[in-house]
C-alpha positions as CSV (number, residue, x, y, z in Angstrom):
1,X,120.9,113.1,95.4
2,X,120.9,115.3,92.3
3,X,124.1,117.1,91.8
4,X,122.6,120.1,90.0
5,X,121.6,121.8,93.3
6,X,124.8,121.1,95.1
7,X,126.9,122.5,92.2
8,X,124.8,125.7,92.2
9,X,125.4,126.1,95.9
10,X,129.1,126.1,95.4
11,X,129.0,129.3,93.4
12,X,126.7,131.4,95.6
13,X,128.0,134.7,96.9
14,X,128.1,135.0,100.7
15,X,124.9,136.5,102.1
16,X,125.4,139.9,103.5
17,X,123.6,140.9,106.6
18,X,121.7,143.6,104.7
19,X,120.5,141.1,102.2
20,X,119.2,138.8,104.9
21,X,117.4,141.6,106.6
22,X,116.0,142.9,103.3
23,X,114.7,139.4,102.4
24,X,113.0,139.1,105.8
25,X,111.5,142.6,105.5
26,X,110.1,141.7,102.0
27,X,108.6,138.5,103.5
28,X,106.9,140.6,106.3
29,X,105.5,142.9,103.6
30,X,104.2,139.9,101.7
31,X,102.5,138.6,104.8
32,X,100.7,141.9,105.1
33,X,98.9,141.4,101.8
34,X,95.1,141.5,102.2
35,X,93.6,137.9,102.1
36,X,89.9,137.1,102.3
37,X,87.8,133.9,102.4
38,X,89.5,130.7,101.3
39,X,92.6,132.6,100.2
40,X,93.1,133.5,103.9
41,X,93.1,129.8,104.8
42,X,95.5,129.0,101.9
43,X,97.8,131.9,102.6
44,X,101.5,130.9,102.8
45,X,103.6,132.2,105.6
46,X,106.3,134.0,103.7
47,X,108.2,135.0,106.8
48,X,108.4,131.3,107.8
49,X,109.6,130.3,104.4
50,X,112.4,132.9,104.2
51,X,113.4,132.3,107.8
52,X,113.6,128.6,107.2
53,X,115.6,129.2,104.1
54,X,118.2,131.2,106.0
55,X,118.2,128.8,108.9
56,X,119.0,125.9,106.6
57,X,121.5,127.7,104.4
58,X,123.2,130.0,106.9
59,X,122.5,128.5,110.4
60,X,125.5,130.3,111.9
61,X,124.1,133.7,110.8
62,X,120.3,133.3,111.3
63,X,119.1,131.3,114.3
64,X,116.6,131.0,117.1
65,X,117.2,134.5,118.4
66,X,116.5,136.2,115.1
67,X,113.5,134.0,114.6
68,X,112.2,135.1,118.0
69,X,112.8,138.8,117.1
70,X,111.1,138.5,113.7
71,X,108.2,136.6,115.4
72,X,107.7,139.4,118.0
73,X,107.8,141.9,115.1
74,X,105.2,139.9,113.3
75,X,103.0,139.7,116.4
76,X,103.1,143.5,116.7
77,X,102.5,144.0,113.0
78,X,99.5,141.6,112.9
79,X,98.1,142.7,116.3
80,X,98.0,139.1,117.3
81,X,98.6,137.5,120.7
82,X,102.1,138.7,121.8
83,X,104.5,135.8,121.4
84,X,102.4,133.6,119.1
85,X,104.4,134.0,116.0
86,X,107.6,134.2,118.0
87,X,107.0,130.7,119.4
88,X,106.1,129.3,116.0
89,X,109.1,130.8,114.3
90,X,111.4,129.7,117.1
91,X,110.2,126.1,116.7
92,X,110.7,126.4,112.9
93,X,114.2,127.8,113.3
94,X,115.2,125.1,115.7
95,X,114.0,122.5,113.2
96,X,115.8,124.2,110.3
97,X,119.1,124.5,112.2
98,X,119.0,120.9,113.5
99,X,118.2,119.5,110.0
100,X,120.1,122.0,107.8
101,X,122.7,119.4,106.6
102,X,120.0,116.9,105.8
103,X,117.8,119.4,103.9
104,X,120.7,120.6,101.8
105,X,121.6,117.1,100.9
106,X,118.6,116.7,98.7
107,X,117.3,118.4,95.5
108,X,114.6,121.0,95.8
109,X,111.6,118.7,95.4
110,X,112.9,116.5,98.2
111,X,113.7,119.5,100.2
112,X,110.1,120.6,100.0
113,X,109.1,117.3,101.4
114,X,111.4,117.8,104.3
115,X,110.3,121.4,104.8
116,X,106.6,120.4,105.0
117,X,106.7,118.7,108.4
118,X,108.7,121.6,109.9
119,X,106.1,124.1,108.6
120,X,103.4,121.8,109.9
121,X,105.0,121.7,113.3
122,X,105.3,125.5,113.3
123,X,101.6,125.9,112.4
124,X,100.8,123.4,115.2
125,X,102.6,125.6,117.7
126,X,100.7,128.6,116.4
127,X,97.4,126.6,116.7
128,X,98.2,125.4,120.2
129,X,98.5,128.9,121.4
130,X,95.3,129.9,119.6
131,X,93.5,126.9,121.2
132,X,94.7,127.8,124.7
133,X,93.5,131.4,124.3
134,X,90.3,131.1,122.4
135,X,89.3,127.5,123.0
136,X,89.2,126.2,119.4
137,X,91.5,125.6,116.5
138,X,90.8,126.7,113.0
139,X,91.9,123.5,111.2
140,X,91.7,125.0,107.7
141,X,94.8,127.2,108.5
142,X,96.9,124.0,108.4
143,X,96.4,124.1,104.6
144,X,98.8,127.1,104.6
145,X,101.7,124.8,105.5
146,X,101.1,122.8,102.3
147,X,101.0,125.9,100.2
148,X,104.1,127.2,101.9
149,X,105.9,123.9,101.2
150,X,104.9,124.2,97.5
151,X,106.4,127.7,97.4
152,X,109.7,126.4,98.8
153,X,111.0,125.6,95.3
154,X,110.4,129.0,93.7
155,X,111.4,130.9,96.8
156,X,114.7,129.0,97.0
157,X,115.4,129.5,93.3
158,X,114.7,133.2,93.7
159,X,117.0,133.7,96.7
160,X,119.7,131.6,95.1
161,X,119.5,133.6,91.9
162,X,119.9,136.8,93.8
163,X,123.0,135.4,95.5
164,X,124.7,134.2,92.3
165,X,127.7,136.3,91.1
166,X,126.9,138.6,88.3
167,X,128.8,138.3,85.0
168,X,130.7,141.3,83.7
169,X,129.1,142.3,80.4
170,X,132.5,143.2,79.0
171,X,133.9,139.8,79.6
172,X,134.2,137.4,76.7
């Protein structure tokens, strides 16, 4: 365990409800970006990343119920099958809550390796619903879980930087 990450977590400000909602809103907006061709297959799920971040860092504030509501909102926004994102995000939130102490125990590179199977399981739940409805699975969309896991480090650093206390410019 590298102590740099755990020391940084000691000095983070508590996350306000408005900051959590704002970060989830920004993630939904990022998911709405237009993607085409192979970029569509490699598209990371920003909502899943932010949701997993909050489930692992604030499991008492963001849980399965919020994941379900965000998933329903994503289903409506994407005009996809009602409940498809909700099921995937609920599975992801459950994994994040159950493993939150384990994930926080490691540095960011090792966290990304723990996050990858959870994202893969979330994509598998999404693909299972797609398979039941349409009769086939688009396997290339599983590449998005790898890209999402690679984005775990910069996304975590960004959210932690926004939660750090600001220094007073007049302070010596």
